[in-house]
N, C-alpha and C positions, 0 to 999 in steps of 0.2 A: 640554483634558481628555484623559487617556490612555485608550486602549482597554483594556477588560477582556480577559483571555486567551480567554474564551469567544467574545467578539466577533471577535478576531483569527482564531480557528479557523473561525468561520462565514464570515468574509471570504475566507480561503484556500480553503475548501470551495467557495464560490460561484464564485470565480475559476477554479479548475481545472475545475469542472463546466461553466462556460460555454466555456472554451477547448476542452475535449474535445468537447462537443456541437457547437460550431461546426465543428470540424475533421472530425468524423465525417460531418456533413451535407454538407460540401464534397468529401470524398474517399470513394473506395470502398475502405476499409481492411478487409482480410481479418479482422483480430482486433478489430473495433470493439466486440464484446461484452466483451472483456477490457479494452480501453482505457477503456470507460465505467465500469469498476469503480474507477478511480483515486480519485475523490472519496469514494466510499463506503468504500473501504479506509482512506483517510486519516481519515475520521470515526471509524471503528471503532478505529483506533490511538489516537486521542485519548481516546475513551470508556474503553477498556481501561486506558490509562495513569493515568486518574483514579479507577479503581475500587479501593476499599480491599481487596477480596478478592484482588486480583492481587498475587502475591509481589514482593518487591523486585527479585529477579534478573530476573524477567520484565518488570518495569517498565523496567529498564535497557535490555533488548533493544527494547522498544517505543519508548522515547525515542530510542534510536539509529536506529531505523527512521523515526521522525518527523523527526529531524534530516536523515536521508538524503533524505526527501521534499522538504523545504524548501530544502535546500542547492543552490546553483546549480552546484556542482561534484560530479558523480557520473559513473558509467560512461556513461550516455547523457544528456547535459545538455539540459534543456528549452530553455535559451537558444539552443542551436544547432539542435536537432531539433524544437522546438515540442512539441505534445502527445504526439508519439511518444516523447519523452524520459521520459514517465511509465511506459513499459513496464518498465523495470528497477525502478522504485519499486514497482510493482504486484507484480512477481515476488518482490522481497525481503519485502514486506508479507505475501504469501501464505506464504512460507517461515517467517517469524516466527510467523504464526498457526498454522501446522501444529504448532508446539510445544504450543499449547493443545489441539489436537485429540488429539495423541499422548499427552497426560497427562490425558485425561478431563475437560478443562475446556471442552468445547464448549458447555455450557449458557450460560456467560457470553458466548460469542460470539453466540449467538442473541439473548440479552437486549439486547445493544447494537447489533445489526445493523440498519441503517436502509435498506440497499440492497434492490434487487429480487431475487427468487429466493432460493435456499437458500445460506447462507454456506458450508457445508461443500462443497457442489457447486462453488461459485465458486472456493474455494481449490484444490480438486482440479483443476479445469479449468485454472487458471493454472499450477499446478505441472506438469501434463501437457504443456502446450504451450510452456512456457518455453524449452526447447531450440530449438524451431522459430522463435519470434519474436525471441529474443535471440541465438541461436547458442550452441553448447555452451561456447565459450570465455568469453563474457560471463557466462553463467549460472554457470559454475564460479567465476568471479571474485567474483560476488555471494555465493555460498555461503561462500567463504573470508572475505569481510568479516564475514558473520554469525558464523562460527565464532570469529573474533577477538573479537567482542563477548561471546561465551559463555564465554570462558576466564576 
């Protein structure tokens, strides 16, 4: 019997939640609070991409970000770096969500947010520290990827 898309989403969510929680418990990682956002940001990407109120162009951006999350090939691959590999995924997800914030669609973010804390503060925190934990070069590369999706 084939898994339903919602079940696959939950399985991926649980997998990255466990990987990151285990990693943070073993290591003294400076940006643990940001890293722990990875599963919640993924969950929000899924929920937004399924919401009928989200425009088609925004859904394409969300789907691109979801594909980036699950792809084994990205700027900081999880296969090589383990849970630290989600840092670029988190930054890109925050950058994509910032589009919702900038266009007055933050209510929909709050509606689907299942994480702890305030979603707007979480997005702003990630965007503020992205240069520090990714390095300016990688962060600029991720922004270029995003801009290619939006053309």
